[in-house]
N, C-alpha and C positions, 0 to 999 in steps of 0.2 A: 593456224595453218590452213584450216578449212576455208576461212574467209579469203586468204591469199590465193588458194587454188581456184576458188569460185571466180574471183576477179580476173585471174589469168585466163580462165576458160572463155570469158566473154571479151577478152582483149583489153581489159581495163588495167592501166598501169597501177602498180601498187608499191611504188617506191616511197610514198609518203610515210614517214616514220610514225607520226601520230595516228594515221589511219591503221597501220599495221598493229600498233599497240592496242588500239581500240578493239580491233578484231580479236586479238588474242584474249583480251579481258572478257569479251562477250563469250568466247568459246569456253573459257574456264568457268564462267558463271553458269552457262547452260549445263555443262557436265557436272557441276557441283564439286569440282576437284579441290582438294586442300593441298596446297603446295608447301614444301619445306621452306623454312625461313633461313636466310643467310645471315651469319654473324657479321658484325662490322669488320672482323679480322679478314673476312673474305676467303677463308680456307676451309670452313666447315659449314654444312647445312644441318639444321636441327628440326626435329619433329615439332610442329607448332602446337601439338597437344601436350607436349611434355611440360612438367612443372617449371615455374620460373627458376627455382633453386637448381634443378637439373640443368636447365639451359645455361644458367650462370656458370656452373662448373664446366660445361662443354666449352663455353666461350673462353674461360681462363686456361683450360688445357690447350686450346688453340693458340691463345696469345703467348702462353708460356713457351710453346714449341717455337713460335716465331722469334720471340726475343732471345730465346736460348741459342738459336742458330745464329743470331746476330751478335751474340756475346753480351747482351744486356739483360737486365733482370726484369721480370714481370711477376707480380705477386697478386694472388687472389685475395681480395679484401677479407674473405671468410677464412683464409689461412692464417692462423695466429702463430705459426711456428717461426722461429728465428731464421732469418736468411743471411748468409754470409758468403764471402769469396775466399778462396784459398789458392795458393800456388800448387800445392800437392796435397792430395787426400789419400790416406792409407787406410785400408779396410782390413782389420785383423788385429790380434793381440798377442801373437806368439813371437818366437825369435826372429822370423823373417820380417814381420811388421816393425818390431822395435829396432832391429838393426837398421832398416831403411830410415826409420824416424830419427835415430841418433845421427846418422850420416847427414841427412837433410837438415836437421836442426842445427848441426854444427856449421853447415854451409849457409845458415841464416835464411833458410827457405820457409821457416815458420810452418812446418807441416801440421795438418789436422789428422788425427787418428781416431777412428771408430773401433773400439776394442770389442764391442758387442756385449750383450748380457744374456748368458745362456744360449748364445747362438750355436746352432747345430748341437744343442744339448750339452754344451761345455761352458764352464766358467771363463771369464776373461783370462787369456793366456793359452787357451786351447788345449790340445792334446797333452801338452807338457805338464799341465796341472794334474793330470791323472797318474803321473809317474811318481814313484817314491824317490829313492836316492839315485842321483845321477853321478856317475863316476868317470865319465869319458868326455866331459866338456872342459876344454882347456882353461887354465887359470884357477881351477879349484882343486887343489891337492887333496882336500878332504871331500867326501861325498856331500852333495847338496840336494835338498828336496826340490822336486820339480816346481812346486809352487813358490818356493823361495827364490829360485832362479828367475822365474817369471816376474816376481816382485822387483828383483834387481834390474831386469830389463826395463820395466816400466818406470822405475825411479830415475834411471839414467836418461831415458827419453825426456822425462819432465825436466830434469836438471838442465838440459840443453835447449829447452824452449818448445817442446812439442805440446800442442794442445790435445788433450785426450778426452774423449767423450765415451762414457760407458753406455753406449746406445747401439742397437742393432740396425744395420742398414736394411730397410724394407723395400727400397726401390732405387734403381739407378738407371740413368739415361746416358748411354754411350753412343747413341746414333747421331746426335746432333752436336757433338763437341769436336774439339774443345771450345769453350769450357764444358766439362761434363757435370751433370747434376746428380748429386747423391742425397737421398732423403731418408730420414728416420722419423719417428713419431714426434720428436721434439724440434728438429731443425732441417733446413735445406742448405746444402753447400754446393756452390759452383766452383769447380776446381780445374785448373789448367792441365793437370795430369792426375792419374789415379794409379795407385799400386794396390793390387788385390792380393792379400796374403791371408785368406780366410781358412786355409788348412784343409785337412781331411780327417774325418773321424773313423776309427776302426769299426768295422761291422761286428756286431756281437750277436751271439745266439742268446735268445732270452730264456735261458735255462733257469731252473729254480735256484734261488739264493745267490744269484750272480752279483747283486749289489752288496750283499753281506760280505762276500769274499773278494771283491774287487780290490786289487792292491794288497790283498792278504793271501795271495796264491794264484789269483786269476789276473791275467794280463793280456795285452794285445801286441806286445813288442818284446820279442826275445832278446834283441840286441840291447834294448834299454834295461831289461830286468833279469836276463838269464844268468848273469854271474852273481846274483845275490846269494848270500849264505842260506837263504830260505830254500834254494833249489840245488845248491852244490851237493853232489854225492847223494841225491835223492831222485826218485822217479818223477817224471813229469809227463804231461800229455799235450799234444797239439791237435787241434781240430781243423781239418781242411784236407784237401787233396791236390791242390795246385802247386805251382812253383814256389809260391810264398810259403806254403806249409813245409815243403821239402827244405827250403833254405832255413826256416826257423828250426826245424828238427835237427838239421846238421849243426847249426850254431849251438843249440842246447846240448847236443851230445858232447860238447867240450867240457861241460860242467856236471850234467846230470848223470846219475848211475844208469838210468834207462829212459828212453824216450818212446812213448806210444803215440802213433799217429791214428787218431780215431776218425774214420772216414765212413760216410753213410753209403757209399757205393761199392761195387765189387771191382772197381778199376780206378786207378789214379788219373787225375786230369792234368797232371804236370807234363813238362817236356820229358822226352826219353832220357836225356842227359841228366836232368835233376833227379828223376826217379831212380836211375841206376846208381847214382851217388848215394842216395838215401838208403836204398835197399842193400847196398854193399856194406853199410856201416854196422858193426856188430851190436851197437847199443840201440839201434832203431828197429822197432817192430810195428807193423800195421795191424790195427784192430779193424778188420773189414766189416762193412755193412752194419755198423753200429752208430747210434746217435746218442748224444748226451742228454740226460733228462734234468739232473739237478746236481748241485755241489753240496758237500757236507764237510764239517770241520772238526777241529780238535778243541780241547778245552781252552787253549790260549787264543782262540779266534782265528787261527790260520787254517788253510785248506788241508783236509785229510784225504779227500778223494772225490770222485764223481760217480754218479749212478748212470749206467748206460743200458741201452736196450738193443737187442739183436733184431734188426729189421726183417730177418728171415722167419723167425718163429715167435717174436715178441718177448723172448726171455730177458729178464732184467737182472743185472749183476752190478757189483761195485768194483771200481778200479781205484786202487790206492795210489794216489799221486800227491806230491807236495805242490805241484804247479799245473795250471791249465792255461794254455796259450791259444787264443783265437787267431787263426790264419786264414780267414775267409774274405780278405780284401778290405778296402777302405772306401769311404764315400766322400769325395771332395765336396766342399761347400760352395757349389757354383750355381745352385738353383736360382738364386736371386738375380743372377746375370741375365736370365730370361733369353738365352741363346744369342746375346749380342756380341759375344766373342767366340772364336772357334774353340770347340771342345773335342776331345777324342772320344772313343767309344765308351770309356769308363767315366766320362764327365770331367776329366782333368783339362785344365786350360793348356792349349797347344802353344808352345814357344819354340823358336829356332834353337838348335844346339848352341850352347854357350851364351845365350841371351835370355832376357826375361820379357822381351817385347811380345805382345799379343797381336792378334789380327787387326786390332784397332790402334792406329797411331796415337801415342800419348797414354795408352793404357798398358801397364806392366803387371806381371804376375810373379810371385816369389813364394818359395816354401812348398809345403805339401800339396797345395792346391794345383801345382804344376809338376810335381815330382812324384810319380807313381812308383819309383824304384827304391830310393834310399830312405827318405822319410826320417831324417835325423835332425836334431836341433842344430847341430853345427853346419850341416849342409843348407838348412833353411836360413840360418844367419848369413851364410855366404851369398845365397840367392838374394836376400834382402839388401845386402851391400851392392850387388850388381844392379838391382832394380833402382836403387837410389842414384847410382852413377848414370845409368841410362836415362832416368827421368831428368836429371840435370842437363845432360847433353840435348835432350829433346827440347827443354825449355830454352836453352841457349840458342838453338837453331831457330826457334820461334821468335825469340827476341831479336835476333839479327835480321830476320825477315820482316820484322815489324808486326807480326801476328799475335804476339803474346799480349794477354790482357793485364798481366801483372809483371812488375819487374822481379825476376826470380831471386836476385841477390844484390847485396850492396857492392859497389865498386871499391876494391881495396886500393884506393889511390892515396895521394898525399893528403887530401882533405879528410879522408877517413882516418888515416894515421894520426893526423893532428887532433881529431876528436877523441881518439882513444887515449892519447897522451894527456889531453886536457882533463878527461874524466878521471884518469889515474891520479893526476896531480891534485884534483879537487878532493878525491877520496882520501888521499894522504893528509891533506890539510885539515880535514875534518877529524882526523885522529880516530877513525873508527876502530882501529885495531884488528880489522878483518884481514887475515893473511891470505884469503883466497884471491886469485887473480881476477881482474874485471871480466865479466861474462862476455863482453864484446871481443875481448882478445882471444880467449880460449886456448887450450893446449894445442901444440903443434900436431898436425895430422901425421899419421904413420903411413 
């Protein structure tokens, strides 16, 4: 620039490109400047002093973003993880995730499901695995353990062709899709659609002995566990002071002989309507300005009571209860999304009423991760069904517009019917004796 200005001052033309370049190089040499290097991808500049390994990683991040936006794959040579494509990727392992998987697998979408491993502090299956006997899920006249119900969900998903990875999603790119990139420590998946069903974990007070008595008197879901014989006609306690605590207390009052609301403040934080309902109930009593310290039990291992402290004077006393229910809110598992979809003030994914669509086209949310109100296995399953249907409609629209990278499903035409009949006839001729219907045919949808 200095050379160009000097030439212009003396009226010398400086349109010669080589002359301009020579002046620029001389200026840089005189100043001793070290300029950043441009990657071949043309989208990033890197510090020339950085290590070759770091520069290589920057380059492949750049190339990956470019190829991802173009719907093609770019792989870092140093990345030894498995790379694959999918029509639908489901993140989660509870009733919402598996219901979506079952519907999509039966539609021959070949969904990929990441159920996670101790994601959000929970085993595959999520919050449902922490529940004892479930008595209100249709189709099970006898109570079923939450873990067993999750196992049934999982097996049904596998039976219809879902690929399940017991891996936790560590990174997801929703800004450059579709296809969207989902990453774990073991693999990278590029998916045309994504269903987020990662759930929400109940917030727990870390009082003494909580793990010892969890599911042995301590719970975070009155609707799930409140009718248990363990609590019927016995006193129970609820910790919290908001609307959730009032709702839990009112529900528990149907079964318990007494319901104590243990609250650390001198006022409730719920709505006036909910507070009035709770305070008007003869079985409900508030233990004001107290906090729980620890739980203690009986010889049979069940909860016998909680030790509480008066925050006004520090006095410690025991409250005899058979049940302790936390009602201090839930934490949705959305941190891994890194703000790429719209969340509400509580961290739940925002979806329109009656829909599972998120703020990102092609990304859907189902279950407790978007439902801050009901949080039931059956409502989560329903949301998973809706998400699967909406994902299929999204894929169909993309296919019709020519934008889809994968064919979402087989065409159920005459050629397909002939293949099914031929496969059935071949199986009968082999005399396998297998009475099960061919997997390609499948039972009729309801």
